[in-house]
LUMKELUM-165956 format. One record per residue: residue in one letter; x, y, z of N, C-alpha, C in turn. Coordinates in steps of 0.02 Angstrom, whole numbers, plus 50000, padded with zeros to 5 digits. Last residue first. Layout:
REM LUMKELUM-165956
code:n.X:n.Y:n.Z:ca.X:ca.Y:ca.Z:c.X:c.Y:c.Z
A:X:Y:Z:X:Y:Z:X:Y:Z
...
//
This chain:
REM LUMKELUM-165956
code:n.X:n.Y:n.Z:ca.X:ca.Y:ca.Z:c.X:c.Y:c.Z
I:57663:56261:56476:57648:56247:56405:57713:56237:56367
V:57694:56295:56606:57672:56226:56594:57655:56212:56521
E:57729:56428:56621:57772:56377:56652:57755:56306:56631
D:57627:56503:56567:57689:56497:56528:57736:56443:56556
L:57538:56499:56675:57523:56463:56613:57586:56452:56571
I:57602:56585:56764:57596:56514:56781:57580:56473:56718
K:57590:56705:56690:57656:56681:56712:57654:56607:56728
M:57452:56719:56678:57492:56706:56618:57562:56680:56637
F:57414:56739:56818:57386:56686:56775:57432:56669:56716
S:57442:56831:56915:57498:56789:56891:57474:56734:56844
P:57322:56892:56954:57370:56930:56915:57427:56888:56886
F:57181:56854:56986:57235:56807:56968:57287:56843:56926
S:57078:56946:57016:57085:56885:57057:57147:56845:57044
I:57102:57065:56946:57054:57065:57002:57066:57004:57046
N:57178:57044:56834:57212:57065:56896:57167:57067:56956
I:57092:57025:56730:57116:56965:56764:57152:56983:56829
A:57071:57146:56669:57021:57123:56717:57046:57064:56758
E:57164:57161:56568:57182:57185:56635:57132:57166:56688
W:57108:57127:56447:57139:57074:56486:57155:57096:56557
N:57036:57185:56343:57026:57206:56413:57050:57153:56463
D:57024:57043:56231:57027:57114:56245:57010:57128:56318
V:57111:56908:56177:57064:56929:56230:57075:57002:56245
I:57118:56808:56039:57143:56871:56066:57090:56897:56115
I:57163:56646:56000:57110:56688:56027:57142:56749:56058
P:57233:56566:55853:57238:56601:55917:57173:56638:55936
E:57140:56422:55787:57182:56481:55778:57185:56519:55845
K:57075:56316:55847:57109:56305:55782:57159:56361:55767
A:57102:56298:56026:57069:56326:55967:57109:56309:55904
I:57152:56265:56147:57132:56209:56104:57097:56233:56040
L:57182:56383:56210:57233:56331:56210:57217:56274:56163
G:57066:56461:56210:57119:56475:56161:57172:56421:56156
A:56998:56417:56322:56973:56398:56255:57026:56408:56202
I:57074:56486:56415:57079:56412:56413:57052:56387:56346
A:57030:56616:56385:57100:56599:56376:57110:56523:56373
M:56898:56607:56424:56912:56612:56352:56986:56599:56337
A:56918:56602:56563:56884:56547:56529:56899:56548:56454
M:56975:56728:56585:57017:56668:56593:56985:56607:56561
G:56865:56813:56554:56928:56819:56519:56970:56756:56524
I:56767:56772:56648:56754:56766:56576:56820:56767:56537
R:56833:56809:56764:56820:56738:56751:56801:56725:56679
H:56841:56951:56759:56902:56910:56760:56889:56837:56742
D:56765:57063:56661:56748:57008:56706:56805:56958:56703
F:56770:57157:56562:56797:57174:56628:56775:57125:56682
H:56741:57091:56449:56688:57134:56477:56705:57153:56548
T:56838:57021:56384:56824:57001:56453:56761:57035:56480
D:56809:56971:56216:56816:57025:56265:56800:56998:56334
V:56892:56904:56068:56840:56905:56119:56855:56962:56168
R:56930:56849:55906:56938:56901:55956:56878:56901:56003
G:56986:56681:55865:56958:56746:55849:56969:56795:55906
G:56939:56504:55856:56984:56560:55868:56951:56626:55849
L:56858:56391:55848:56892:56414:55788:56946:56465:55802
I:56826:56242:55919:56837:56312:55937:56882:56342:55884
A:56708:56119:55872:56773:56150:55860:56773:56222:55884
Q:56616:56022:55992:56620:56073:55941:56692:56099:55933
K:56532:55873:56025:56594:55908:56035:56601:55958:55977
G:56402:55953:56122:56472:55938:56106:56476:55882:56055
Q:56289:56078:56147:56298:56015:56112:56372:56006:56096
V:56231:56155:56291:56287:56150:56244:56286:56081:56213
V:56128:56273:56371:56133:56206:56342:56188:56206:56290
F:56115:56367:56526:56130:56359:56455:56132:56285:56437
G:56022:56469:56641:56080:56428:56624:56092:56425:56549
D:55898:56526:56659:55938:56511:56719:55998:56467:56703
K:55845:56544:56535:55838:56599:56583:55883:56589:56643
L:55968:56485:56416:55909:56476:56457:55903:56535:56506
E:56040:56483:56256:56032:56520:56319:55965:56503:56352
E:56143:56367:56178:56075:56390:56187:56069:56423:56255
M:56288:56392:56076:56258:56375:56141:56187:56401:56142
V:56420:56357:55967:56348:56373:55972:56323:56348:56039
V:56577:56427:55937:56539:56378:55976:56467:56401:55984
G:56657:56525:55875:56629:56470:55835:56588:56419:55872
V:56695:56632:55946:56749:56587:55925:56721:56523:55894
N:56577:56697:55974:56628:56734:55936:56685:56690:55913
N:56512:56607:56057:56488:56615:55988:56541:56649:55945
M:56582:56636:56174:56593:56571:56142:56568:56572:56070
E:56528:56764:56195:56599:56758:56181:56616:56689:56151
S:56393:56735:56218:56411:56779:56162:56485:56771:56145
I:56402:56650:56331:56373:56625:56268:56395:56669:56210
I:56457:56733:56426:56497:56675:56404:56469:56647:56339
T:56350:56829:56433:56417:56849:56413:56458:56789:56389
S:56235:56766:56478:56235:56795:56410:56305:56810:56386
I:56288:56723:56606:56256:56677:56558:56260:56705:56488
R:56339:56832:56674:56386:56782:56649:56354:56730:56603
D:56325:56989:56671:56276:56935:56663:56315:56878:56631
T:56472:57022:56772:56430:57033:56713:56371:56985:56719
E:56491:56994:56906:56525:57052:56876:56494:57072:56810
K:56320:56933:56929:56391:56934:56947:56424:56997:56915
V:56190:56907:56898:56204:56965:56939:56275:56962:56967
R:56176:56790:56827:56157:56852:56793:56173:56915:56834
L:56202:56683:56909:56256:56706:56863:56239:56773:56830
E:56083:56653:56968:56129:56695:57006:56186:56721:56962
E:56026:56556:56890:56008:56625:56875:56052:56675:56913
A:56042:56418:56882:56101:56460:56892:56088:56533:56875
D:55956:56317:56848:55952:56343:56917:56012:56388:56933
E:56060:56219:56734:55998:56252:56754:56003:56275:56827
V:56147:56161:56599:56156:56195:56664:56092:56234:56677
R:56180:56018:56501:56132:56068:56523:56153:56096:56591
T:56256:55946:56359:56264:55969:56428:56212:56023:56442
I:56250:55810:56256:56217:55874:56270:56224:55890:56344
G:56402:55735:56187:56333:55736:56209:56308:55806:56224
E:56565:55745:56243:56521:55709:56198:56450:55710:56227
A:56637:55907:56271:56612:55843:56297:56564:55811:56247
Q:56671:56032:56234:56716:55979:56213:56695:55911:56238
S:56582:56116:56292:56587:56119:56219:56630:56063:56191
A:56608:56098:56426:56548:56067:56398:56551:56066:56321
L:56722:56178:56447:56727:56105:56451:56669:56072:56415
V:56657:56303:56432:56711:56284:56386:56720:56208:56387
A:56570:56299:56540:56542:56304:56472:56594:56285:56420
F:56656:56302:56647:56622:56239:56633:56591:56240:56563
L:56687:56437:56648:56738:56389:56627:56707:56322:56609
P:56564:56484:56698:56588:56506:56633:56642:56460:56605
L:56562:56410:56825:56516:56394:56770:56536:56424:56702
E:56637:56437:56936:56670:56399:56883:56625:56387:56823
D:56557:56499:57029:56611:56539:56998:56642:56504:56938
I:56472:56392:57067:56444:56452:57034:56498:56492:56999
L:56484:56268:57124:56528:56284:57067:56505:56347:57031
K:56397:56257:57229:56464:56229:57238:56511:56243:57180
P:56273:56305:57190:56313:56346:57236:56385:56321:57243
I:56235:56193:57099:56253:56259:57075:56293:56301:57125
W:56195:56070:57152:56260:56076:57119:56282:56149:57114
E:56065:56081:57193:56117:56091:57243:56188:56091:57214
G:56007:56123:57032:55992:56115:57103:56051:56128:57148
D:56115:56053:56903:56060:56095:56927:56055:56089:57003
L:56190:55990:56759:56201:56020:56825:56142:56064:56842
T:56215:55845:56662:56170:55900:56680:56185:55924:56750
I:56352:55804:56548:56311:55793:56608:56261:55851:56614
A:56455:55723:56423:56407:55775:56444:56370:55754:56507
E:56623:55670:56446:56554:55654:56428:56507:55706:56458
L:56792:55686:56383:56738:55704:56428:56670:55685:56400
Q:56941:55613:56388:56884:55618:56343:56822:55628:56386
S:57082:55702:56457:57026:55656:56462:56976:55667:56406
S:57242:55728:56532:57198:55735:56474:57143:55682:56476
Q:57243:55734:56714:57270:55713:56649:57218:55725:56594
V:57290:55796:56874:57241:55792:56820:57277:55774:56755
V:57293:55808:57047:57329:55782:56989:57278:55769:56934
I:57309:55915:57182:57264:55890:57131:57305:55870:57070
D:57337:55905:57355:57367:55913:57289:57319:55882:57239
A:57234:55991:57479:57260:55931:57445:57299:55952:57383
V:57151:56038:57629:57197:56056:57575:57223:55991:57544
P:57019:56103:57732:57054:56046:57700:57093:56068:57639
E:57026:56221:57864:57014:56210:57793:57053:56150:57765
E:57057:56258:57991:56994:56222:57982:56982:56200:57910
G:57227:56248:57967:57175:56269:58015:57113:56226:58007
Y:57242:56159:57834:57268:56224:57856:57216:56253:57903
Y:57260:55982:57825:57220:56040:57845:57265:56100:57857
R:57264:55859:57690:57284:55884:57756:57243:55947:57771
L:57297:55736:57567:57247:55776:57602:57271:55795:57672
N:57372:55681:57457:57404:55716:57513:57356:55762:57550
E:57268:55707:57310:57319:55671:57348:57343:55714:57407
M:57134:55682:57200:57161:55721:57255:57210:55678:57294
E:57122:55670:57020:57128:55640:57086:57153:55692:57136
I:57050:55641:56861:57072:55690:56911:57070:55657:56980
N:56994:55625:56712:57047:55592:56750:57076:55642:56800
G:56818:55632:56686:56884:55665:56686:56932:55628:56732
K:56688:55593:56675:56741:55543:56661:56809:55576:56655
M:56600:55681:56725:56611:55685:56652:56665:55636:56629
L:56615:55660:56859:56554:55634:56827:56561:55634:56751
K:56733:55735:56874:56734:55662:56884:56673:55629:56852
V:56683:55863:56852:56733:55835:56806:56736:55759:56813
A:56603:55877:56966:56572:55875:56900:56619:55845:56849
E:56700:55881:57065:56653:55826:57065:56618:55819:56998
L:56762:56002:57028:56801:55940:57028:56754:55880:57026
F:56654:56090:57048:56684:56083:56981:56723:56018:56976
G:56630:56081:57185:56581:56054:57139:56609:56045:57069
I:56709:56124:57290:56739:56081:57238:56687:56048:57194
R:56661:56199:57397:56694:56235:57342:56711:56190:57282
T:56617:56131:57504:56570:56179:57476:56598:56215:57415
P:56730:56055:57545:56675:56022:57508:56625:56070:57477
N:56888:56126:57513:56827:56132:57553:56768:56101:57514
V:57017:56118:57466:56967:56072:57439:56906:56068:57486
G:57147:56220:57414:57091:56214:57460:57037:56170:57429
V:57300:56149:57363:57236:56179:57343:57184:56169:57398
N:57437:56110:57356:57411:56150:57413:57344:56183:57399
K:57474:56103:57179:57488:56089:57249:57450:56137:57297
I:57437:56014:57041:57425:56080:57071:57428:56070:57146
R:57506:55933:56904:57496:55929:56976:57490:56001:57003
L:57461:55866:56747:57476:55925:56788:57461:55910:56861
E:57478:55816:56584:57476:55791:56654:57501:55848:56698
S:57426:55788:56414:57439:55832:56472:57437:55793:56537
N:57389:55751:56284:57455:55733:56310:57475:55775:56371
P:57279:55888:56235:57304:55819:56231:57373:55812:56263
V:57183:55989:56340:57241:55988:56295:57269:55917:56294
L:57082:55964:56437:57064:55977:56367:57123:55970:56319
L:57138:55944:56564:57088:55898:56538:57080:55903:56463
A:57221:56055:56576:57252:55989:56572:57202:55936:56548
A:57124:56159:56580:57175:56158:56528:57204:56088:56520
A:57051:56127:56696:57018:56124:56631:57069:56120:56575
I:57152:56150:56791:57121:56084:56786:57089:56076:56717
F:57168:56285:56770:57222:56240:56750:57200:56168:56749
F:57048:56332:56820:57067:56349:56751:57122:56302:56726
A:57049:56287:56953:57002:56257:56906:57020:56272:56833
A:57133:56365:57028:57158:56300:57005:57114:56271:56950
S:57042:56467:57056:57099:56481:57012:57128:56416:56984
S:56957:56398:57141:56929:56429:57082:56983:56449:57032
F:57043:56360:57245:57017:56309:57200:56990:56340:57136
D:57189:56441:57292:57119:56452:57274:57094:56399:57225
A:57288:56373:57423:57282:56396:57354:57208:56394:57334
P:57251:56422:57595:57261:56374:57542:57261:56408:57473
I:57338:56521:57711:57282:56519:57663:57297:56469:57607
Q:57364:56511:57876:57394:56491:57813:57338:56482:57764
L:57363:56623:58012:57324:56591:57959:57368:56574:57899
H:57360:56644:58177:57409:56635:58123:57375:56593:58070
Q:57247:56765:58254:57268:56698:58233:57326:56701:58184
G:57170:56853:58391:57211:56851:58331:57239:56782:58318
E:57008:56813:58453:57080:56817:58465:57117:56812:58399
L:56855:56881:58506:56894:56854:58450:56968:56865:58462
K:56740:56852:58613:56808:56880:58616:56849:56846:58562
P:56574:56891:58551:56627:56845:58570:56692:56883:58580
N:56444:56957:58529:56495:56982:58575:56547:56930:58597
P:56314:56832:58496:56348:56897:58491:56405:56905:58542
W:56310:56676:58406:56297:56714:58467:56339:56778:58467
I:56232:56605:58264:56291:56638:58292:56269:56679:58354
T:56183:56463:58174:56166:56510:58227:56231:56539:58255
V:56133:56402:58017:56189:56420:58061:56164:56473:58111
Q:56071:56273:57914:56057:56325:57963:56118:56338:58007
Q:56073:56161:57835:56078:56227:57802:56063:56284:57850
D:56142:56064:57962:56119:56062:57893:56128:56131:57860
K:56190:56166:58084:56149:56107:58075:56118:56109:58005
I:56302:56242:58192:56286:56229:58121:56247:56164:58117
E:56333:56373:58298:56304:56307:58294:56280:56297:58222
L:56468:56469:58368:56420:56453:58315:56392:56384:58325
K:56562:56590:58439:56519:56534:58456:56466:56526:58402
A:56731:56631:58389:56659:56644:58393:56621:56581:58411
G:56868:56610:58372:56839:56605:58439:56766:56622:58445
F:56934:56594:58253:56948:56655:58291:56915:56657:58360
Q:56877:56475:58209:56949:56477:58223:56967:56538:58265
K:56744:56514:58188:56760:56465:58240:56834:56469:58260
L:56766:56600:58079:56737:56626:58141:56752:56579:58199
M:56810:56506:57984:56856:56555:58010:56830:56588:58074
K:56694:56428:57963:56757:56397:57984:56804:56448:58015
E:56603:56527:57920:56590:56488:57980:56654:56457:58007
S:56666:56572:57802:56655:56618:57859:56644:56579:57923
H:56665:56460:57718:56729:56487:57742:56719:56533:57802
D:56561:56389:57658:56561:56396:57731:56628:56422:57758
R:56453:56415:57519:56521:56412:57547:56521:56426:57622
S:56286:56349:57549:56335:56389:57512:56403:56383:57546
L:56166:56225:57542:56226:56247:57577:56271:56287:57531
S:56002:56290:57506:56054:56238:57501:56118:56268:57528
P:55923:56391:57564:55892:56334:57530:55939:56276:57516
E:55969:56437:57733:55972:56447:57661:55947:56384:57626
T:55955:56528:57886:55946:56466:57847:55948:56484:57774
I:56023:56597:58030:56016:56604:57957:56006:56535:57927
V:56002:56683:58179:55995:56618:58146:55983:56630:58072
T:56084:56760:58313:56057:56768:58246:56058:56700:58212
Q:56062:56792:58489:56085:56752:58433:56048:56769:58368
Q:56061:56968:58536:56049:56897:58550:56069:56858:58487
D:56102:57090:58494:56084:57084:58564:56070:57012:58585
A:56248:57093:58383:56177:57093:58399:56165:57084:58474
F:56373:57084:58327:56358:57146:58362:56285:57149:58386
L:56380:56967:58257:56430:56977:58309:56412:57036:58354
G:56288:56983:58155:56267:56948:58216:56317:56953:58273
A:56363:57033:58053:56319:57079:58089:56298:57048:58155
F:56421:56912:58015:56464:56966:58041:56423:57017:58079
L:56306:56845:57971:56346:56817:58026:56390:56871:58057
L:56269:56929:57866:56225:56924:57924:56261:56893:57984
A:56376:56911:57778:56359:56979:57800:56317:56976:57864
S:56366:56772:57756:56423:56800:57792:56409:56870:57818
K:56245:56761:57683:56254:56726:57746:56309:56758:57787
V:56279:56837:57568:56223:56856:57611:56232:56826:57681
Q:56390:56762:57522:56397:56833:57538:56341:56857:57583
A:56342:56636:57497:56390:56644:57551:56399:56717:57570
S:56180:56597:57461:56232:56646:57447:56278:56653:57507
A:56044:56537:57403:56103:56507:57435:56163:56550:57417
V:55902:56641:57434:55956:56618:57391:56011:56586:57433
P:55816:56679:57534:55787:56649:57474:55839:56622:57426
S:55850:56643:57704:55875:56673:57642:55842:56640:57582
H:55771:56677:57841:55769:56623:57792:55789:56654:57724
Y:55826:56724:57998:55818:56745:57929:55822:56684:57883
T:55797:56786:58154:55798:56723:58116:55781:56741:58044
I:55903:56908:58235:55843:56887:58199:55851:56815:58174
G:55959:57021:58360:55966:56957:58326:55900:56937:58294
K:55977:57194:58331:55941:57140:58364:55950:57076:58324
L:56117:57305:58358:56073:57267:58316:56034:57216:58357
T:56173:57465:58390:56154:57401:58421:56102:57366:58377
G:56236:57528:58235:56224:57533:58306:56206:57466:58334
G:56251:57626:58084:56244:57566:58123:56230:57580:58196
R:56206:57689:57942:56212:57713:58010:56198:57653:58055
I:56263:57696:57780:56250:57650:57836:56259:57687:57902
S:56229:57709:57613:56241:57749:57673:56218:57707:57732
L:56297:57645:57465:56256:57633:57524:56278:57679:57580
P:56293:57680:57287:56323:57686:57354:56272:57675:57410
A:56213:57516:57271:56264:57561:57299:56267:57625:57257
L:56037:57476:57275:56101:57482:57241:56148:57528:57279
R:55932:57476:57362:55940:57418:57318:56008:57417:57285
G:55906:57588:57435:55955:57540:57461:55962:57478:57420
Q:55813:57656:57358:55796:57635:57426:55843:57581:57453
E:55893:57688:57242:55833:57647:57238:55817:57615:57305
K:56048:57707:57326:56009:57715:57265:55950:57666:57266
G:56020:57706:57505:56062:57705:57445:56019:57717:57385
D:56029:57666:57680:55996:57695:57622:56045:57692:57564
I:55999:57596:57836:56037:57591:57774:55996:57622:57719
I:56013:57566:57997:55983:57616:57954:56026:57620:57891
A:55982:57409:58077:56028:57456:58045:55988:57505:58002
G:55896:57311:58125:55896:57377:58157:55944:57428:58127
M:55871:57194:58062:55910:57190:58124:55916:57257:58159
A:55811:57239:57948:55769:57203:57996:55804:57194:58063
K:55924:57287:57885:55875:57336:57910:55829:57303:57961
L:55979:57164:57853:56015:57207:57899:55969:57262:57927
P:55885:57114:57759:55891:57083:57825:55930:57124:57876
D:55909:57220:57658:55844:57208:57688:55849:57171:57755
T:56045:57215:57618:56021:57272:57657:55953:57259:57689
V:56059:57094:57546:56096:57104:57608:56064:57160:57650
R:55972:57108:57442:55974:57042:57475:56013:57045:57540
K:56003:57233:57393:55943:57225:57433:55943:57159:57471
M:56103:57242:57303:56122:57246:57373:56063:57233:57420
P:56152:57190:57142:56098:57195:57192:56123:57193:57263
R:56257:57302:57045:56244:57236:57074:56195:57241:57133
K:56294:57423:56999:56238:57391:56964:56218:57325:56997
I:56405:57461:57067:56345:57502:57078:56285:57476:57038
I:56501:57368:57020:56473:57362:57088:56409:57401:57095
S:56534:57418:56892:56502:57353:56900:56467:57347:56967
E:56595:57539:56920:56534:57539:56879:56497:57473:56883
D:56652:57517:57093:56659:57538:57024:56593:57531:56986
G:56578:57568:57250:56628:57534:57210:56627:57558:57138
T:56545:57613:57424:56528:57608:57354:56583:57571:57317
I:56482:57673:57578:56524:57624:57543:56499:57617:57472
V:56488:57774:57719:56462:57767:57651:56510:57721:57614
S:56440:57780:57892:56488:57766:57839:56451:57762:57773
H:56428:57825:58064:56402:57830:57996:56457:57814:57946
F:56429:57718:58210:56449:57777:58171:56419:57772:58102
N:56438:57596:58285:56403:57655:58310:56428:57719:58276
Q:56413:57451:58185:56457:57503:58212:56417:57565:58232
G:56342:57354:58119:56348:57348:58192:56390:57402:58224
A:56354:57383:57986:56288:57387:58016:56289:57384:58092
L:56484:57349:57956:56469:57420:57969:56400:57429:58000
I:56468:57211:57933:56508:57234:57989:56491:57306:58007
G:56387:57213:57817:56365:57178:57878:56403:57200:57939
T:56473:57282:57732:56409:57313:57750:56381:57278:57813
T:56571:57186:57713:56587:57245:57754:56524:57282:57774
L:56502:57097:57630:56523:57076:57697:56539:57135:57741
R:56478:57180:57515:56423:57147:57551:56444:57127:57622
I:56603:57232:57475:56548:57277:57491:56494:57242:57532
T:56686:57116:57459:56704:57170:57506:56643:57212:57524
T:56618:57042:57361:56628:57014:57428:56643:57069:57478
G:56627:57126:57251:56562:57114:57280:56568:57085:57350
S:56747:57233:57200:56737:57175:57244:56668:57172:57275
N:56803:57333:57126:56760:57285:57090:56735:57228:57135
G:56811:57455:57249:56832:57437:57181:56781:57392:57148
V:56763:57498:57368:56780:57427:57364:56805:57407:57295
D:56787:57638:57464:56784:57616:57394:56808:57544:57389
L:56707:57742:57577:56743:57679:57569:56732:57653:57499
V:56727:57916:57590:56686:57861:57564:56731:57800:57555
Q:56822:57966:57736:56801:57970:57666:56756:57912:57649
D:56847:57941:57868:56844:58011:57847:56816:58020:57777
P:56755:57817:57962:56800:57837:57908:56792:57910:57889
E:56760:57783:58134:56721:57813:58080:56767:57837:58025
K:56849:57631:58176:56840:57704:58180:56797:57729:58121
L:56835:57480:58273:56837:57516:58208:56820:57590:58218
S:56824:57409:58391:56880:57456:58384:56882:57494:58318
N:56747:57305:58440:56717:57372:58435:56770:57426:58425
L:56826:57189:58445:56765:57190:58406:56738:57260:58393
G:57004:57227:58444:56941:57204:58470:56881:57219:58427
K:57118:57266:58383:57106:57293:58451:57035:57278:58475
G:57248:57194:58283:57179:57202:58301:57170:57227:58372
E:57356:57216:58168:57355:57231:58239:57283:57246:58259
I:57407:57100:58049:57354:57145:58071:57358:57154:58146
Q:57519:57068:57920:57508:57067:57992:57456:57120:58009
Y:57544:56961:57778:57520:57023:57809:57513:57013:57884
S:57622:56895:57634:57612:56891:57707:57593:56960:57734
T:57672:56885:57507:57603:56865:57517:57586:56858:57592
E:57798:56953:57526:57760:56959:57463:57686:56941:57472
A:57791:57023:57692:57824:56985:57640:57778:56986:57580
I:57717:57113:57764:57782:57095:57791:57822:57049:57745
R:57607:57244:57765:57633:57191:57722:57704:57175:57744
D:57496:57282:57897:57563:57290:57867:57580:57230:57824
I:57369:57373:57959:57381:57313:57919:57446:57323:57882
A:57277:57443:58082:57346:57439:58058:57357:57372:58024
I:57119:57518:58054:57157:57457:58071:57227:57460:58041
G:57030:57619:58019:57074:57628:58076:57117:57569:58095
L:56960:57611:57905:56921:57603:57966:56965:57601:58028
Q:57056:57613:57810:57017:57674:57818:56974:57671:57881
R:57094:57479:57822:57141:57532:57843:57104:57598:57854
F:56983:57423:57765:56992:57416:57837:57048:57460:57865
V:57000:57463:57630:56940:57482:57667:56952:57478:57742
N:57122:57402:57596:57116:57475:57596:57056:57498:57636
I:57088:57265:57606:57140:57294:57649:57132:57370:57653
T:56993:57259:57502:56973:57246:57571:57024:57274:57621
S:57075:57285:57392:57021:57333:57409:56998:57322:57481
L:57149:57170:57390:57183:57232:57410:57133:57287:57425
C:57053:57086:57338:57075:57077:57408:57113:57137:57433
D:57041:57138:57206:56983:57133:57251:57005:57129:57324
E:57170:57127:57150:57142:57193:57163:57083:57190:57211
G:57271:57003:57236:57229:57026:57180:57195:57091:57199
N:57358:56934:57323:57368:57005:57308:57333:57025:57243
L:57306:56824:57441:57299:56839:57370:57305:56914:57358
F:57420:56759:57563:57367:56805:57545:57366:56817:57469
G:57510:56675:57628:57478:56652:57567:57420:56695:57544
E:57477:56709:57798:57524:56684:57749:57485:56660:57687
I:57449:56827:57923:57419:56792:57865:57474:56773:57816
R:57425:56852:58092:57475:56846:58038:57447:56802:57983
T:57358:56959:58208:57342:56907:58159:57394:56909:58105
I:57376:57006:58375:57407:57003:58309:57378:56945:58269
G:57232:57071:58468:57299:57043:58459:57320:57039:58387
T:57064:57034:58442:57112:57064:58488:57180:57030:58479
S:56976:57065:58287:57002:57024:58341:57048:57064:58386
L:56938:57129:58174:56890:57130:58229:56915:57093:58291
S:57041:57105:58084:57028:57174:58104:56981:57179:58164
G:57028:56969:58062:57088:56994:58096:57078:57064:58122
L:56909:56975:57989:56908:56947:58056:56971:56965:58095
M:56955:57041:57870:56897:57065:57908:56899:57040:57980
I:57064:56965:57825:57072:57036:57841:57016:57060:57886
S:57001:56842:57804:57057:56846:57851:57070:56918:57872
R:56909:56866:57704:56885:56855:57772:56941:56860:57824
H:56993:56880:57589:56948:56933:57611:56931:56926:57685
S:57052:56750:57589:57093:56810:57597:57051:56869:57621
I:56944:56667:57563:56976:56663:57629:57020:56724:57641
S:56915:56703:57430:56865:56709:57482:56896:56710:57552
K:57039:56673:57365:57012:56740:57365:56962:56750:57422
D:57178:56579:57413:57106:56580:57404:57078:56651:57414
G:57337:56617:57331:57293:56602:57388:57220:56613:57373
P:57390:56555:57166:57387:56601:57223:57334:56582:57275
V:57451:56386:57130:57413:56447:57112:57407:56491:57174
I:57590:56298:57087:57553:56321:57145:57517:56385:57123
I:57626:56154:56983:57617:56225:56995:57584:56236:57063
T:57715:56049:56877:57689:56057:56945:57684:56131:56960
G:57679:55986:56710:57719:56016:56762:57685:56014:56830
R:57602:56021:56552:57638:55976:56596:57676:56014:56649
I:57503:56015:56416:57509:56052:56479:57542:56004:56528
S:57529:56024:56237:57521:55988:56300:57526:56037:56358
S:57517:56109:56127:57517:56036:56115:57511:55996:56179
V:57409:56253:56105:57469:56219:56130:57461:56144:56121
P:57359:56408:56026:57348:56336:56039:57414:56304:56061
N:57384:56565:56112:57397:56520:56056:57380:56448:56075
I:57316:56715:56151:57322:56647:56176:57329:56600:56116
R:57356:56879:56183:57350:56830:56130:57363:56760:56159
M:57271:57011:56259:57315:56953:56269:57302:56903:56213
E:57265:57192:56271:57243:57128:56244:57294:57074:56259
M:57207:57324:56381:57259:57287:56347:57230:57221:56320
//
């Protein structure tokens, strides 16, 4: 399907965006491994997170939807998963396949896990190699480099692993596998990636030690069911932050947003660009910090993002390209080669789609360069079945000279099915 995005004169109002995608995934996984009832409020009913529910139901876990965004899990302990009767299908969810592979590596049964056309092209070796080092027997296409993955788990040995990439998915897969190991597992990474898994593991009762970019987990904890309130997803809020920054005469309040320091690189970057943005009413949902974000129209200035910036805003970089096109000066993004192995090659894809609406960008092997301030002309673009590309181009449409028509819009249902409904509330 296609979506037509028309230019608008202002963005105003107060909104709440759906629950955090990363935390929603992990709440199902850890609730399934715990003893007792886990109740989840504010769950994201996007296709990716629903894939996680379906997978863990296939693994024998009772998961009931009790309200629109509320679920209840009846957990029976760390070793209660059952051998699945069928191949586990994660749909489009990279988080589901990588983190669940870590859990399956510790199970005393055989399983096969796969996903859609995008998933079977995404690199799995970064997860399967360390899991094999822990003792799991994993095979798949190209010696386990690609899904489908065949996993025969069992007793794992704890290892010390130095990850070559700062990846929350790699780290989380190994932390989850470490729950089933014979001794502690130690993971270090070159810079700090998202720490939702560490926070939630602590909340459920796991024993961890965190020091700088190193985390140690001890095996066989007694995980207890929890009552979880999931914050609004910062990555979803970011699209509306960008809209209010770019559209003249705008002022927007976004409530109950998760502001975990490992997630708000986009907000910090906006401040460096002289964006008018503030956090108010800081509080906590369990271990996670939450705040209301207030943003106003701003004249943005170009900056350079590289190094330790990148893991903190990796998902927002396609959207950042739209902001950069409207900032005065030359914006550079480097050290972001990880973008090439997301749902699409997000570097080449965002550049090609911005070119389609009149914006010139230079492609780097690990990022891009944008000269601002450029006019966005309008035209037809494609999501390439990548939800973040589609929503980034929708934000571009709000300030274009002519409408932008986004093809394959249904990709947005992966993470933000209510995107257009919320947008319509504030334009």
